[in-house]
C-alpha positions in Angstrom: -18.9 25.3 -0.5 -22.2 23.8 -1.6 -22.3 20.1 -2.5 -25.9 19.0 -2.9 -24.8 15.5 -3.9 -23.6 14.9 -0.4 -27.2 14.6 0.9 -28.7 11.2 1.4 -31.6 9.6 3.2 -30.0 6.1 3.3 -29.0 4.5 6.5 -25.3 5.0 7.1 -22.3 2.8 7.8 -19.6 4.6 9.7 -16.0 3.5 10.1 -14.0 5.4 12.7 -10.4 5.0 11.8 -7.1 6.7 12.3 -5.1 4.9 9.6 -1.4 5.8 10.1 -1.9 9.5 10.8 -3.2 9.3 14.4 -6.0 11.7 13.4 -9.3 9.7 13.5 -12.1 10.4 11.1 -15.6 9.0 10.8 -15.8 7.7 7.2 -19.6 7.6 6.4 -21.2 5.7 3.5 -24.7 4.7 2.5 -25.3 1.1 3.6 -27.2 0.2 0.3 -24.5 1.6 -2.0 -21.8 -0.1 0.1 -23.5 -3.5 -0.3 -23.9 -3.0 -4.0 -20.3 -2.1 -4.5 -19.0 -5.1 -2.4 -21.3 -7.6 -4.2 -20.1 -6.3 -7.6 -16.5 -6.3 -6.7 -16.7 -9.9 -5.2 -18.0 -11.2 -8.5 -16.2 -9.1 -11.1 -12.8 -8.2 -9.4 -12.2 -11.0 -6.9 -13.9 -13.7 -9.0 -15.3 -15.3 -5.9 -18.2 -17.8 -6.2 -20.9 -18.9 -3.8 -19.7 -21.9 -1.7 -16.0 -21.0 -2.1 -13.6 -19.7 0.5 -11.8 -16.4 0.8 -8.8 -15.7 3.0 -8.1 -12.1 3.7 -5.1 -11.6 6.0 -5.9 -8.1 7.3 -6.7 -6.9 10.8 -10.5 -7.1 11.3 -10.6 -3.6 12.6 -9.4 -2.0 9.3 -11.4 -1.2 6.2 -10.0 -4.2 4.4 -11.3 -6.4 7.2 -14.7 -4.8 7.1 -15.0 -5.1 3.3 -13.3 -8.4 2.6 -13.3 -10.5 5.7 -16.8 -9.8 6.8 -19.3 -8.1 4.4 -18.0 -8.9 0.9 -17.5 -12.6 1.2 -20.7 -13.2 3.2 -22.7 -11.1 0.7 -21.3 -13.3 -2.1 -22.2 -16.5 -0.3 -18.6 -17.4 0.4 -16.9 -18.9 3.5 -14.5 -16.4 5.1 -11.5 -17.0 7.3 -10.8 -14.9 10.3 -7.1 -15.1 11.2 -5.1 -13.0 13.6 -1.3 -13.1 13.5 1.8 -12.4 11.4 2.8 -14.4 8.3 5.9 -15.9 10.0 4.5 -17.4 13.2 4.7 -20.2 14.1 6.6 -20.3 10.8 6.6 -18.8 7.3 4.3 -21.4 6.0 1.3 -20.6 8.2 -0.7 -18.8 5.5 -0.2 -21.5 2.9 -1.1 -24.1 5.5 -4.4 -22.3 5.9 -5.0 -22.1 2.2 -4.5 -25.9 2.0 -6.7 -26.7 5.0 -9.7 -24.6 3.9 -9.2 -24.8 0.2 -9.2 -21.1 -0.2 -9.7 -19.9 -3.8 -9.3 -16.2 -3.3 -6.6 -14.6 -1.1 -6.1 -10.9 -0.2 -3.0 -9.6 1.5 -0.6 -6.7 1.5 2.7 -6.0 -0.4 4.5 -5.4 2.9 3.6 -8.9 4.1 4.9 -10.5 0.9 8.1 -8.6 1.3 8.4 -10.2 4.8 7.9 -13.6 3.3 10.5 -12.9 0.6 13.3 -13.1 3.1 12.2 -16.5 4.5 13.1 -20.0 3.3 11.4 -20.4 -0.1 10.7 -24.1 0.8 7.7 -22.9 2.7 6.0 -21.8 -0.5 6.1 -25.4 -1.9 5.5 -27.3 1.4 1.6 -27.1 1.1 -0.9 -27.8 -1.6 -2.2 -24.4 -2.7 -3.8 -25.6 -5.9 -7.2 -24.3 -4.9 -5.9 -20.7 -5.0 -6.8 -19.0 -8.3 -5.7 -15.4 -7.5 -3.7 -13.5 -4.9 -4.7 -9.9 -4.5 -2.4 -7.3 -2.9 -3.2 -3.8 -1.8 -2.4 -1.3 1.0 0.9 0.1 -0.3 2.5 0.4 -3.7 3.7 -3.0 -4.9 7.3 -2.9 -6.2 8.1 -4.9 -9.4 10.7 -7.3 -7.9 8.3 -8.4 -5.1 5.4 -8.8 -7.7 7.6 -10.9 -9.9 8.9 -13.0 -7.0 5.5 -14.0 -5.6 4.0 -14.5 -9.0 6.7 -17.0 -10.0 6.6 -18.7 -6.6 2.8 -19.3 -6.6 2.4 -19.7 -10.4 -1.0 -17.9 -10.3 -2.1 -14.4 -11.3 -1.1 -11.9 -8.5 -3.2 -8.9 -8.9 -2.0 -5.6 -7.5 -5.0 -3.3 -6.9 -5.3 0.1 -5.4 -8.0 1.6 -3.1 -8.5 3.5 0.1 -10.3 3.5 3.4 -12.4 6.3 2.0 -13.5 4.3 -1.1 -14.2 0.9 0.5 -13.4 -1.0 -2.7 -10.9 -0.8 -5.5 -10.2 2.3 -7.6 -7.6 0.6 -9.9 -7.5 -3.1 -10.7 -7.5 -5.7 -13.4 -11.1 -6.9 -13.6 -10.8 -10.5 -14.5 -14.5 -11.1 -14.1 -15.0 -8.9 -17.1 -11.9 -9.5 -19.2 -8.6 -11.3 -18.9 -6.4 -8.2 -18.5 -2.7 -8.9 -18.9 -0.8 -8.3 -15.7 2.0 -5.7 -15.8 4.3 -6.2 -12.8 4.2 -3.3 -10.3 1.0 -1.9 -11.7 -2.6 -2.0 -10.4 -3.7 -1.9 -14.0 -6.7 0.4 -14.9 -9.5 2.4 -13.4 -12.4 0.2 -12.1 -15.9 0.8 -13.5 -17.6 3.8 -11.7 -14.5 5.8 -11.2 -13.8 8.8 -13.5 -10.0 8.9 -12.8 -7.6 11.6 -13.7 -3.9 12.3 -13.3 -3.7 16.1 -12.6 -0.7 18.4 -12.6 -0.2 19.9 -9.2 0.4 23.4 -10.5 -2.8 23.9 -12.6 -5.0 20.8 -12.3 -4.5 20.1 -16.0 -4.4 16.5 -17.3 -0.9 15.0 -17.2 0.8 13.3 -20.2 1.9 9.6 -20.3 4.9 8.9 -18.0 4.3 12.2 -16.2 4.0 12.1 -12.4 0.8 13.8 -11.2 -1.9 13.7 -8.5 -4.4 10.8 -8.7 -7.9 12.4 -8.6 -11.5 11.3 -9.2 -14.1 13.5 -10.8 -17.4 13.4 -8.8 -19.8 11.9 -8.1 -17.9 9.1 -6.4 -19.4 5.7 -7.2 -21.5 3.6 -4.7 -19.6 2.3 -1.8 -17.4 5.3 -1.4 -17.6 7.7 1.5 -20.5 10.2 1.3 -19.1 12.5 4.0 -17.3 12.6 7.3 -19.7 11.8 10.0 -21.2 15.0 11.4 -18.8 17.3 9.4 -19.8 17.8 5.8 -17.6 21.0 5.7 -14.5 19.0 6.7 -15.3 16.4 4.1 -15.4 19.0 1.3 -12.4 21.0 2.6 -10.2 17.8 3.0 -11.0 15.9 -0.1 -12.3 18.3 -2.7 -10.2 21.4 -2.2 -6.8 20.3 -3.4 -7.1 22.3 -6.6 -8.4 25.8 -6.8 -9.8 25.4 -10.3 -11.4 22.0 -10.1 -13.6 20.4 -7.5 -12.3 16.8 -7.7 -11.7 14.1 -5.1 -8.0 14.0 -4.3 -6.5 10.6 -3.3 -3.4 12.5 -2.0 -1.3 10.0 -4.0 1.1 10.4 -6.9 0.7 8.3 -9.9 1.8 7.9 -13.5 0.3 6.3 -16.6 2.6 4.5 -19.0 2.3 4.5 -22.8 0.1 1.4 -22.7 -2.4 3.1 -20.3 -1.3 1.1 -17.2 -1.3 3.1 -13.9 1.5 3.0 -11.3 1.0 4.5 -7.8 4.2 6.2 -6.5 3.1 7.1 -2.9 1.6 9.9 -0.9 1.9 13.5 -2.1 3.2 14.4 1.3 6.0 11.8 0.9 7.9 14.0 -1.6 11.2 15.3 -0.6 13.1 18.3 -2.0 16.8 17.5 -2.6 18.7 20.5 -3.8 15.7 21.7 -5.8 14.8 18.3 -7.2 11.4 16.8 -6.1 11.7 13.1 -5.4 9.1 10.6 -4.2 10.3 8.4 -1.4 8.5 5.5 -3.1 10.6 6.0 -6.2 13.8 5.7 -4.1 12.4 2.6 -2.2 11.7 1.0 -5.6 15.4 1.6 -6.5 16.7 0.2 -3.2 14.5 -2.9 -3.6 16.2 -3.6 -7.0 19.3 -4.8 -5.1 19.0 -8.6 -5.0 19.8 -8.8 -1.3 17.1 -6.4 -0.1 13.8 -7.8 1.0 12.1 -4.5 1.8 12.9 -1.0 2.8 11.5 2.4 3.9 12.8 5.7 2.8 12.1 9.0 4.6 13.2 12.6 3.9 15.2 14.2 6.7 16.3 17.8 7.1 19.7 18.7 5.7 21.4 22.0 6.2 23.0 22.0 2.7 20.4 20.4 0.4 17.2 21.1 2.3 16.3 17.4 2.6 18.1 14.1 2.1 16.6 10.6 1.7 17.5 8.2 4.5 16.9 4.4 4.0 16.1 1.6 6.4 16.4 -1.8 4.8 15.8 -5.4 5.6 18.3 -7.8 4.0 17.4 -11.3 2.7 20.8 -12.7 3.7 22.1 -11.2 6.9 25.2 -13.4 7.3 27.5 -10.6 6.1 26.0 -7.9 8.3 27.6 -9.1 11.5 30.7 -6.8 10.9 31.0 -3.1 10.2 32.8 -4.0 7.0 30.0 -6.2 5.8 27.3 -3.5 6.5 29.4 -0.9 4.8 29.9 -3.1 1.7 26.2 -3.8 1.4 25.4 -0.1 2.0 27.8 0.8 -0.8 26.2 -1.7 -3.2 22.7 -0.5 -2.4 23.7 3.1 -3.1 25.3 2.0 -6.4 22.0 0.3 -7.3 20.1 3.6 -6.6 22.6 5.5 -8.7 22.0 3.2 -11.6 18.2 3.5 -11.3 17.7 7.2 -10.4 21.1 8.9 -10.6 23.2 10.2 -7.8 20.5 12.8 -6.8 18.4 9.9 -5.4 21.2 8.3 -3.4 20.3 8.0 0.3 22.4 9.8 2.8 22.8 6.5 4.6 21.3 3.0 4.5 20.6 1.5 7.9 20.0 -2.3 8.2 17.3 -3.6 10.5 15.6 -7.0 10.8 12.1 -5.6 10.6 10.3 -2.3 9.8 7.8 -0.6 12.2 4.3 -1.3 10.8 0.7 -1.0 11.8 -1.3 -4.2 12.4 -2.8 -3.7 8.9 0.7 -3.8 7.3 1.4 -0.1 6.6 4.9 1.1 7.3 5.0 3.9 9.9 7.1 6.3 7.8 6.0 9.4 9.7 7.3 7.9 12.9 10.6 6.8 11.3 11.1 10.3 10.0 10.3 11.9 13.3 12.9 9.7 15.1 15.5 10.5 12.4 14.9 14.3 13.0 14.9 13.9 16.8 11.2 14.5 17.2 8.4 12.6 19.0 7.3 9.6 16.8 3.6 10.4 17.6 0.7 8.0 18.1 2.0 4.4 18.1 -1.2 2.6 19.3 -1.5 0.8 16.0 2.1 -0.5 15.8 2.4 -4.3 15.6 5.9 -4.8 17.1 7.3 -2.0 19.2 10.8 -3.6 18.9 10.9 -2.5 15.3 10.9 1.1 16.3 13.6 0.4 18.9 15.8 -1.0 16.0 15.3 2.3 14.2 16.5 4.2 17.3 19.5 1.9 17.7 20.5 2.2 14.1 20.3 6.0 14.2 22.3 6.0 17.4 25.0 3.8 16.0 25.5 6.1 13.0 25.4 9.3 15.1 
């Protein structure tokens, strides 16, 4: 399929990454366009000024680390902090201690990290002086509303959910406070960023979806500066992978579900391949996770679809409780499981109710903070969990195995 706009004589920047799929790809971008995009986003999206400090908690090897630990802050004339470690060691105040020590004004982290902090002693959030911090930005996974509310109230600053991908290198959806003071809507990454012609397209015919209708998040080409221009050495794979989702339209597919509410705010619901079919009903695992997280004693959870002889697939939930004092007994675990299921029933109806809720103390994640849902699903279906080289704590996967064995 011809795509003349792929061609470029610019020097290239190549990021060789596997993400959470275990299938590495060489994301190639023009160096000049990448620098322009980062400079623009540092000023207009992250509101960072020369001489200030930015603290990005990502692993240096991931695209967030490339964009916003190294190149972005340095291009903007900012000091940048390189930190390796989890948010609870030596204790749950380590990040806020760093903010105080280096007077960070901009901080960038992931929703999954905030959910980890949500189950810790809240005193850590007030132990240090974080008055230098103007914004906290979160990206990497959909941010659920309860977590967004919690961290916003705890820090008393704007917490900006924004959405982007390794392939884009900078945000697709965000409030752009360097242009206008967009009101924050909890759980939403707000609106398309300048340069992106964003559409929500129906899976069946690529037509534009209505408000409150779940559809595929897509971008009409050309992609703006900073985004990938091809896959290194494989233009054909680039077009086939990203621009061939719809037979009738050549658009870039993010492979994510999203909706737009009546006010125009966007919400990301998760990957298109994370949809499960329960007795003929298509449910996004992210929707079920959001419902589970509405229970006041749940800090975070992961939901996967597993094979079911009767219904085709059934959701299975793995949850981390804030207060674990009542989970020492089978009766306590059963009571919380029942309460969580009742919460899901209230939010989604009985069709979204998990087959079971397993309680663990941590979820298996990559070092960049993404939950390894494919590995969890594989274990639940008795399959090999696949490539685990990016896992942060192997004991988390062992907890999944133990929980499944206990219920068997």
